[in-house]
C-alpha positions, 0 to 999 in steps of 0.5 A: 073382354076376350080381345084383351085377354088374347092381347095378354097371352099373345105378349107373353108367349111373344116374349116367352114369360109363360110356363108350361105345366106337367099337366099340359104336357102331358095333355099336348103328348096326348094329343102329339102336339108340340110347344110350336103349336101351342104358341102358333095357336095362341099367336094366330088363333081366336077365342070363340067361347068361355068354358066354365068348369062343371061341379059334380057332386057326389 
């Protein structure tokens, strides 16, 4: 399952068919990362685990 997701993500990066949100850009700046760092990570990295959103009750 993750292989197919990663393949599709790589296709989008290679063909520049993606949108970087303002929130993502802010997070990149906070971590001193560039769009090239993100692209390289997607093109050469692996998916290690799936993280689910935690629901907090107040």
